[in-house]
C-alpha positions as a printed Julia matrix, in Angstrom:
294×3 Matrix{Float64}:
 -128.64  -30.54  -70.29
 -124.84  -30.55  -70.32
 -123.22  -33.99  -70.09
 -120.45  -34.56  -67.51
 -117.83  -35.22  -70.19
 -118.53  -32.05  -72.22
 -116.13  -29.1   -72.16
 -115.68  -25.66  -73.66
 -112.19  -24.72  -74.81
 -111.41  -21.06  -75.52
 -108.12  -19.65  -76.68
 -106.46  -16.56  -78.05
 -102.95  -16.12  -79.45
 -101.06  -14.46  -82.27
 -102.58  -15.53  -85.56
 -100.54  -18.17  -87.35
 -100.94  -21.03  -89.8
 -101.97  -24.36  -88.37
 -103.77  -23.42  -85.15
 -107.12  -24.98  -86.06
 -105.35  -28.08  -87.4
 -103.32  -28.44  -84.21
 -106.3   -28.06  -81.87
 -108.65  -30.31  -83.82
 -105.85  -32.86  -84.3
 -105.19  -33.07  -80.57
 -108.86  -33.55  -79.84
 -109.07  -36.27  -82.46
 -106.0   -38.04  -81.11
 -107.49  -37.93  -77.62
 -110.72  -39.53  -78.82
 -112.79  -36.36  -78.31
 -115.88  -35.5   -80.35
 -116.12  -31.87  -81.55
 -119.72  -30.69  -81.18
 -119.2   -27.08  -82.29
 -116.18  -25.0   -83.29
 -115.84  -21.31  -84.14
 -112.81  -19.17  -84.84
 -111.9   -15.59  -85.75
 -108.65  -13.95  -86.77
 -108.34  -10.19  -86.27
 -105.9    -9.25  -89.03
 -107.88   -6.59  -90.88
 -108.55   -2.91  -90.24
 -106.5    -0.04  -88.88
 -106.84   -1.16  -85.27
 -106.4    -4.89  -85.88
 -104.74   -6.76  -83.02
 -103.4    -9.63  -85.11
 -104.87  -12.12  -82.65
 -106.64  -15.4   -83.33
 -109.63  -16.53  -81.25
 -111.27  -19.93  -81.0
 -114.09  -21.61  -79.07
 -114.62  -25.37  -79.21
 -117.41  -27.35  -77.58
 -116.42  -31.0   -77.37
 -117.11  -34.27  -75.56
 -114.14  -36.07  -74.02
 -113.73  -39.79  -73.31
 -113.75  -40.85  -69.67
 -109.95  -40.93  -69.3
 -109.68  -37.28  -70.44
 -112.81  -35.96  -68.73
 -111.04  -33.54  -66.38
 -109.54  -30.1   -66.88
 -106.18  -31.33  -65.56
 -105.97  -34.19  -68.06
 -106.98  -31.93  -70.94
 -104.43  -29.3   -69.95
 -101.74  -31.97  -70.11
 -102.96  -32.92  -73.59
 -102.71  -29.3   -74.77
  -99.54  -28.29  -72.89
  -97.11  -28.52  -75.82
  -99.42  -26.86  -78.35
 -100.29  -24.12  -75.89
  -96.61  -23.32  -75.41
  -95.87  -23.61  -79.14
  -98.42  -20.95  -80.11
  -98.29  -18.9   -76.89
 -101.99  -19.49  -76.29
 -104.11  -18.01  -73.54
 -106.11  -21.21  -73.23
 -109.03  -21.94  -70.9
 -111.0   -25.14  -70.33
 -114.45  -25.18  -68.75
 -116.49  -28.27  -67.74
 -119.89  -27.61  -69.25
 -121.72  -29.24  -66.35
 -120.21  -26.74  -63.88
 -122.55  -23.76  -63.69
 -121.18  -20.27  -63.16
 -121.87  -18.66  -59.79
 -123.3   -15.16  -60.24
 -123.78  -12.16  -57.96
 -126.5    -9.68  -58.94
 -126.25   -6.02  -57.89
 -129.1    -3.55  -58.09
 -130.19   -0.15  -56.76
 -133.8     1.01  -57.16
 -134.75    0.08  -60.74
 -135.68   -3.6   -60.64
 -136.67   -4.48  -64.2
 -133.35   -6.1   -65.15
 -133.11   -7.91  -61.82
 -136.65   -9.25  -62.16
 -136.0   -10.37  -65.73
 -132.79  -12.23  -64.83
 -134.45  -13.94  -61.88
 -137.35  -15.09  -64.06
 -134.99  -16.42  -66.73
 -132.99  -18.25  -64.04
 -136.06  -19.76  -62.37
 -137.56  -20.86  -65.71
 -134.32  -22.54  -66.83
 -133.48  -20.06  -69.57
 -130.32  -18.9   -67.78
 -128.21  -21.81  -66.53
 -126.31  -20.24  -63.62
 -126.29  -20.43  -59.85
 -127.24  -17.08  -58.31
 -125.17  -16.81  -55.14
 -126.74  -13.61  -53.77
 -128.21  -10.2   -54.51
 -126.5    -7.03  -53.26
 -128.13   -3.62  -53.12
 -127.45   -0.22  -51.64
 -131.22    0.04  -51.03
 -133.62   -2.35  -49.25
 -136.31   -2.24  -51.96
 -135.88   -5.74  -53.4
 -135.38   -7.78  -50.26
 -138.85   -9.32  -50.57
 -138.29  -10.16  -54.23
 -135.04  -11.94  -53.36
 -136.77  -13.82  -50.55
 -139.52  -14.98  -52.92
 -136.83  -16.64  -55.05
 -134.99  -18.05  -52.04
 -131.87  -15.98  -52.72
 -129.78  -14.27  -50.04
 -130.19  -10.48  -50.07
 -127.44   -8.21  -48.73
 -128.39   -4.59  -48.05
 -125.15   -2.61  -48.02
 -126.26    1.02  -47.77
 -124.41    4.04  -49.11
 -126.06    7.12  -47.58
 -126.18   10.28  -49.68
 -122.93   12.15  -49.38
 -120.82    9.09  -48.6
 -117.17    9.85  -49.21
 -114.66    7.73  -51.15
 -113.51    5.94  -48.0
 -117.07    4.89  -47.11
 -117.73    3.7   -50.66
 -114.51    1.7   -50.7
 -115.37    0.1   -47.35
 -118.74   -0.97  -48.79
 -117.02   -2.39  -51.87
 -114.68   -4.39  -49.67
 -117.71   -6.02  -48.06
 -118.84   -7.02  -51.55
 -115.38   -8.33  -52.4
 -115.44  -10.48  -49.26
 -118.86  -11.83  -50.28
 -117.56  -12.6   -53.79
 -114.65  -14.57  -52.33
 -116.79  -16.35  -49.75
 -119.44  -17.38  -52.28
 -116.92  -18.27  -55.02
 -118.6   -15.84  -57.4
 -117.36  -15.97  -60.98
 -119.49  -13.21  -62.53
 -120.88   -9.96  -61.09
 -123.87   -8.46  -62.92
 -124.71   -4.8   -62.37
 -128.44   -5.01  -63.05
 -128.94   -1.23  -62.83
 -126.62   -0.76  -59.86
 -126.35    3.01  -59.88
 -122.99    3.55  -58.22
 -119.64    4.4   -59.78
 -117.18    1.68  -58.82
 -113.67    2.51  -57.61
 -110.65    1.73  -59.78
 -109.6    -0.85  -57.15
 -112.93   -2.66  -57.37
 -112.89   -2.53  -61.18
 -109.4    -4.03  -61.22
 -110.51   -6.84  -58.9
 -113.46   -7.6   -61.23
 -111.59   -7.31  -64.54
 -113.3    -9.44  -67.18
 -115.93  -10.77  -64.78
 -118.34   -7.89  -64.22
 -121.04   -6.89  -66.71
 -122.92   -3.6   -66.65
 -126.07   -2.59  -68.51
 -126.01    1.0   -69.71
 -129.36    2.61  -70.33
 -128.47    4.09  -73.71
 -126.85    3.12  -76.97
 -123.28    4.08  -76.12
 -121.64    6.47  -76.61
 -124.67    8.77  -76.94
 -126.6    10.43  -74.13
 -124.4     9.63  -71.17
 -125.2    10.76  -67.65
 -128.54   11.28  -65.95
 -131.97   10.81  -67.56
 -130.71    9.51  -70.93
 -134.2     8.81  -72.28
 -135.24   12.37  -71.53
 -132.12   13.62  -73.35
 -133.0    11.4   -76.29
 -136.59   12.6   -76.27
 -135.5    16.24  -76.21
 -133.33   15.61  -79.28
 -136.12   13.88  -81.17
 -134.22   10.66  -81.8
 -135.78    7.85  -83.81
 -133.79    5.01  -82.25
 -133.1     4.25  -78.61
 -131.14    1.35  -77.25
 -129.06   -0.23  -74.52
 -125.49   -1.51  -74.17
 -124.08   -4.35  -72.09
 -120.34   -4.08  -71.5
 -117.6    -5.23  -69.2
 -116.82   -2.95  -66.27
 -113.59   -0.97  -66.33
 -112.28    2.0   -64.37
 -113.1     4.2   -67.38
 -116.8     4.87  -66.84
 -118.98    3.21  -69.51
 -115.94    2.59  -71.74
 -115.46   -1.17  -71.2
 -115.53   -3.74  -74.02
 -119.03   -3.98  -75.45
 -120.69   -7.41  -75.43
 -124.14   -6.68  -76.83
 -126.32   -3.79  -78.0
 -129.8    -3.41  -79.38
 -132.09   -0.62  -80.54
 -135.76    0.0   -81.21
 -137.52    2.66  -83.24
 -139.49    5.38  -81.48
 -141.49    8.25  -82.89
 -142.56   11.81  -82.26
 -145.93   10.86  -80.77
 -144.32    9.02  -77.86
 -143.65   10.67  -74.5
 -140.42   10.51  -72.51
 -142.16    7.97  -70.27
 -142.93    5.86  -73.36
 -139.25    6.07  -74.32
 -138.32    4.88  -70.84
 -140.66    1.88  -71.02
 -139.29    0.85  -74.41
 -135.73    1.38  -73.21
 -136.21   -0.76  -70.11
 -137.46   -3.65  -72.22
 -134.34   -3.4   -74.4
 -132.1    -3.25  -71.32
 -133.53   -6.53  -70.03
 -133.0    -8.36  -73.31
 -129.51   -6.99  -73.92
 -128.29   -7.74  -70.39
 -129.73  -11.26  -70.45
 -127.98  -12.0   -73.75
 -124.66  -10.68  -72.46
 -124.86  -12.73  -69.26
 -125.83  -15.89  -71.12
 -123.05  -15.5   -73.68
 -120.5   -14.88  -70.93
 -121.43  -17.96  -68.91
 -121.52  -20.04  -72.11
 -117.89  -18.94  -72.66
 -118.75  -17.21  -75.92
 -117.06  -13.87  -75.15
 -113.31  -13.36  -75.54
 -111.47  -10.1   -74.91
 -109.79   -8.41  -77.86
 -108.14   -5.3   -76.43
 -110.85   -2.65  -76.0
 -113.29   -4.82  -77.94
 -114.73   -8.29  -77.54
 -115.21  -11.28  -79.82
 -118.61  -12.91  -79.33
 -119.17  -16.38  -80.77
 -122.95  -16.8   -81.0
């Protein structure tokens, strides 16, 4: 259970000497206790960004136990290093919106993890373009919003439906949107509005076997590994920064339906990890990639 004086600090900036010393020194001077600290500098490789990333979990004394007071403490150092710095009270749970179409395995898994205390978030609502999971939502006491998109809906109709979702996000103060097998392509406008705060689960190990029926494609090719990918949503379909992936071995004796069952289990685990790491402030953007402090 998070204590009221515990915070997560995340930052990114150009890599330079003395960043860790400066941050830890400020926390020490303020009487804070560092519980966990991780850092990563991206200076190697052909596509290196030259950025430095850091995540610190710390406990603050009573006089500093607010984001405003801590921001004042870090103001000079933040400006000195040009940091993108964020502070999160650990006791403040993220508000999450779940979106689903007609495959409910990921939705059901997230709801179970939430109810059993494995996923420490507040689920604000469930949105679907189908009515299938209204009863499931009701059984968990969560508001269900059926926002249909009839077959053949044009771009204007889809955008109007998205605007209803945007209004719900604003009204419910949603921080994170989880596409738990929501089978609609989002508009560039919606993707821009959700930048860095929408996670999708893709039912294959990207970038292989895109499009419809990926497990059947994999089965037809005789693959020995199948997997799933959780990534942030961008306007470029299934090209957003990857948060988590996993795979499992399959074999020639298994049917396409067996592949699907195995794949759905992997999807649930991968999506749950990605959501948990995001709300624990473990994921930082690094261009087209992500840094994940586990």
